C-alpha positions, 0 to 999 in steps of 0.5 A, a space after each residue: 629499722 629494727 634497732 630503733 624499735 629497739 631503742 623504744 621499746 626500751 623506754 617501755 620496759 624503764 617505765 614499766 620497771 619503775 612502775 609508771 603507767 605505760 599502756 601497751 608497748 608503743 608499735 611502729 606504724 610502717 608503710 605510711 604513705 598518703 598514696 600507698 596501700 591501706 593507709 588509711 587502715 594504717 591512721 586507723 590503727 594509730 589512732 586507736 593505739 593512741 586512744 588505748 595510752 592516752 584513754 582520758 578523752 581530755 588528755 589527747 594533746 598528741 607531739 609529732 616530732 622527728 630528729 631532721 628533716 625530711 622524715 614526714 612529720 608534718 605530712 603524717 600529721 595532718 594526714 592523721 588529723 584528716 583521717 581522726 576528723 573525716 573518718 571518725 567524726 572527732 573534733 581535730 585542731 592541728 597546731 603548725 608548732 614549725 616556726 621556720 617550715 610553717 607549711 599546714 596553713 598553706 596545704 589547706 589555703 588557708 588566709 593568713 591571719 593571727 598564729 598561735 604564738 602571737 596570740 599566746 605573746 600578746 594575750 589575745 583568744 587563742 580561739 582567733 587563731 583556729 581556721 576551719 579547713 572546709 566543712 569539716 570537723 579540722 581546724 588548724 591553727 598555724 605559726 609565722 614564719 620567726 628564725 627567732 626561738 620563742 622560749 618564753 611562750 612556753 611556760 605557764 600561758 601554753 600550759 594554760 592554752 593546753 588546758 583550754 584545748 583539751 575542753 574544745 577539741 577531741 584531739 590536739 596535734 601539735 606539728 614539731 619543727 625537727 629537733 636538729 634545726 630546733 629546740 622548741 619540740 624539745 621545749 614543748 615535749 613536757 607540756 603534752 600528753 604524749 609524743 610519737 616520735 616519725 622515722 624515715 624508714 631506711 634514712 634515719 640512722 639508729 643512733 641519732 633516733 635514739 638520741 631524740 628519744 634520750 633528750 625527749 625522755 629526759 625532759 619528761 616527754 611520754 613517748 608513745 611510740 614511733 613511726 615508720 614512714 617511706 617504708 619500701 616494701 621489696 615483696 607485695 603487701 598482701 605477702 606481708 600482711 600474711 606474716 
């Protein structure tokens, strides 16, 4: 994983050399298992970094994306949304943008209805696609299952939607399909305020993650950092904490 982290650090250095505003150096987040030790603390640390790198309260639309299937992007974005809504008390919208394997509405047991893609295509109010998760401050906007790419939605209509979401929510999280199975995530990367790469520790090859990083940078995406998911600790966690 050191080469993956090094690849992301290169983005930070390149932006700094160009004189762009980069905030703090992106850092990896390890051991992000919902059942794992210190999981909520990891999520709170992730939020702190997002807040630092995106200080403006109306510029917090964050995309989660992986290079391939099985990296845990949907799980991480969902659990992060729950922690920010429940523990920090922010209003959060979780947008499911994985049309091939949408899972967020099913996880929360939400009834089917208008999704955000159909709302944009039909010109309906985007608010009609929001569904509240229980009594929390977390809302979900689902995505219908479709194998047909819809590049026409990633235009001015999507940008107008983002502006509306920035006013309506403290934080908007977009769960994107892996780049290997859909180009949708790449089309979204330049429209959001920041992108977090999700990498499955010890399985994802650094070359694959580097290609994802390069693709997002090429379209103008703002990479905030990398999340190392499913990391295994071969010595006790308490010892890692002392290192």
